[in-house]
C-alpha positions as CSV (number, residue, x, y, z in Angstrom):
1,M,16.8,-0.4,-13.9
2,K,16.4,-1.5,-10.3
3,S,19.2,-0.6,-7.8
4,I,21.1,-3.2,-5.8
5,I,19.0,-4.6,-3.0
6,D,20.2,-3.9,0.6
7,F,18.4,-6.6,2.5
8,R,19.3,-5.1,5.8
9,L,16.9,-2.2,5.0
10,I,13.9,-4.5,4.8
11,T,11.6,-3.9,7.9
12,L,8.3,-5.1,6.5
13,I,7.3,-8.2,4.4
14,V,3.9,-7.9,2.7
15,I,2.3,-11.3,1.9
16,D,-0.7,-12.0,-0.4
17,V,-3.0,-14.8,0.6
18,D,-4.8,-16.6,-2.3
19,G,-2.1,-18.2,-4.5
20,T,0.7,-17.2,-2.2
21,L,-0.1,-18.3,1.3
22,T,-2.6,-20.8,-0.1
23,D,-2.7,-22.7,-3.4
24,G,-5.3,-20.3,-4.7
25,S,-8.2,-22.7,-4.2
26,I,-11.3,-21.5,-2.4
27,Y,-13.4,-24.1,-0.5
28,Y,-16.8,-23.7,0.9
29,D,-18.4,-26.1,3.4
30,S,-22.1,-27.0,3.5
31,K,-22.8,-24.0,5.8
32,E,-21.2,-21.6,3.2
33,Q,-18.1,-21.1,5.4
34,E,-14.9,-20.5,3.6
35,I,-12.1,-23.0,4.2
36,K,-8.5,-22.3,3.4
37,K,-5.5,-24.7,3.6
38,F,-2.3,-23.2,4.9
39,N,1.1,-24.8,4.9
40,T,3.0,-25.0,8.2
41,K,6.3,-24.4,6.2
42,D,5.1,-21.0,5.4
43,G,4.1,-20.4,9.0
44,T,7.7,-21.3,10.0
45,G,8.9,-18.7,7.5
46,I,6.7,-16.0,9.0
47,L,7.8,-16.9,12.5
48,A,11.4,-16.6,11.3
49,A,10.8,-13.1,9.8
50,L,9.2,-12.0,13.1
51,S,12.1,-13.5,15.1
52,A,14.5,-11.5,12.9
53,G,12.7,-8.3,13.8
54,I,11.0,-7.9,10.4
55,E,7.3,-7.0,10.6
56,V,4.8,-9.1,8.6
57,M,1.7,-7.8,6.9
58,I,-0.9,-10.1,5.3
59,L,-2.6,-8.1,2.6
60,T,-5.6,-9.6,0.8
61,G,-8.4,-8.5,-1.4
62,R,-10.8,-10.9,0.2
63,E,-12.0,-11.3,3.8
64,S,-11.8,-14.6,5.6
65,K,-12.1,-15.7,9.2
66,A,-9.6,-18.5,8.4
67,V,-7.0,-15.9,7.4
68,E,-7.8,-13.9,10.5
69,R,-7.2,-17.0,12.7
70,R,-4.0,-18.0,10.9
71,A,-2.6,-14.5,11.2
72,K,-3.4,-14.4,15.0
73,E,-1.8,-17.9,15.5
74,L,1.4,-16.7,13.9
75,G,1.5,-13.3,15.6
76,V,1.5,-11.4,12.3
77,S,2.0,-7.7,12.8
78,Y,-0.7,-6.5,10.4
79,L,-3.7,-8.2,8.8
80,I,-5.3,-6.0,6.1
81,Q,-8.4,-7.5,4.4
82,N,-10.7,-6.4,1.6
83,V,-8.1,-4.3,-0.2
84,H,-9.0,-4.0,-3.8
85,D,-6.4,-1.5,-4.9
86,K,-3.2,-2.8,-3.3
87,E,-1.0,-0.3,-5.2
88,K,-2.9,2.6,-3.6
89,F,-2.9,0.9,-0.2
90,I,0.9,0.3,-0.3
91,M,1.6,3.9,-1.5
92,D,-0.6,5.3,1.3
93,Y,0.9,3.0,3.9
94,M,4.4,4.0,2.9
95,H,3.5,7.7,3.0
96,E,1.7,7.5,6.3
97,N,4.4,5.5,8.0
98,G,7.4,7.2,6.5
99,L,8.6,4.0,4.8
100,K,10.8,4.0,1.7
101,D,10.4,1.3,-1.0
102,K,13.7,-0.3,-0.1
103,G,12.3,-1.1,3.3
104,I,9.5,-3.3,2.0
105,A,9.5,-6.8,0.5
106,Y,6.4,-8.1,-1.2
107,I,5.5,-11.8,-1.8
108,G,2.6,-12.2,-4.3
109,D,1.5,-14.2,-7.2
110,D,-1.0,-12.5,-9.5
111,L,-2.1,-9.4,-11.3
112,N,-3.9,-7.9,-8.3
113,D,-0.4,-7.8,-6.6
114,Y,1.5,-6.6,-9.7
115,W,1.3,-2.8,-9.5
116,A,1.8,-2.8,-5.7
117,M,4.8,-5.1,-6.1
118,K,6.4,-2.6,-8.5
119,K,6.4,0.0,-5.7
120,V,8.6,-1.9,-3.2
121,G,12.3,-2.7,-2.9
122,F,12.2,-6.5,-3.1
123,I,9.7,-8.7,-5.0
124,A,9.3,-12.5,-4.5
125,C,6.7,-14.9,-5.9
126,P,5.8,-18.6,-6.0
127,H,6.9,-20.8,-8.8
128,D,3.4,-20.9,-10.2
129,A,2.9,-17.1,-10.2
130,D,1.6,-15.2,-13.2
131,S,4.2,-14.8,-15.9
132,R,4.0,-11.0,-15.7
133,V,4.7,-11.2,-11.9
134,K,7.6,-13.5,-12.5
135,C,9.1,-11.0,-15.0
136,I,9.4,-8.3,-12.2
137,A,10.4,-10.7,-9.4
138,D,13.8,-10.5,-7.7
139,F,13.3,-14.0,-6.4
140,I,11.1,-16.9,-7.7
141,A,10.6,-19.7,-5.3
142,D,10.9,-23.3,-6.4
143,A,7.7,-24.0,-4.5
144,D,4.2,-23.2,-5.7
145,G,1.9,-20.9,-3.7
146,G,0.6,-22.7,-0.6
147,Y,3.4,-25.2,-0.7
148,G,6.3,-23.4,1.0
149,A,6.9,-20.5,-1.4
150,V,6.5,-17.9,1.4
151,R,9.0,-19.7,3.6
152,E,11.5,-20.0,0.7
153,S,11.2,-16.3,0.0
154,I,11.6,-15.3,3.6
155,F,14.5,-17.6,4.1
156,Y,16.2,-16.1,1.0
157,I,15.8,-12.6,2.6
158,L,17.2,-13.8,5.9
159,E,20.1,-15.6,4.2
160,K,21.0,-12.4,2.4
161,R,20.9,-10.6,5.8
162,N,23.2,-13.3,7.3
163,Q,20.5,-14.0,9.9
164,L,19.1,-17.4,8.7
165,E,21.1,-19.8,10.9
166,E,20.7,-17.7,14.0
167,V,16.9,-17.3,13.5
168,L,16.4,-21.0,12.7
169,Y,18.3,-21.8,15.9
170,N,16.1,-19.3,17.9
171,I,12.8,-20.5,16.6
172,S,13.6,-24.2,17.2
173,H,14.7,-23.8,20.8
């Protein structure tokens, strides 16, 4: 049984890309370049987390220039690409940085996130996440992946920390 979540302890939010920050579709143009569609609502959520002093890590099993560009635009703390064993990565990262599970939130949608998600203190997912991920989630967004689920999840965390109104004011002024 999971213990009560102390949202004030969360210092890092890990976010998956395909199916979470995007709708899961992968587009290629005629020059074989990968194209991804990001939702500005999710960008606002990431900016809100950063404004609240929470670091953000984008963790993906693929590599994409589009993801690199979006992470840079938003000022994301960490962009980690080409990670095929996310559970091992999270465990190693926690060990190397002295982080406890309660200090990490993870927003993901599919089986490649599942085992890593089970290692952290707070789990969120989009409405259209895999049913197994939904079963372990502490929060299920009303929005689907790529349609504001990340923002919803981050706003939920900030609301529980009693920071949402202040952060929204700060990022809009």
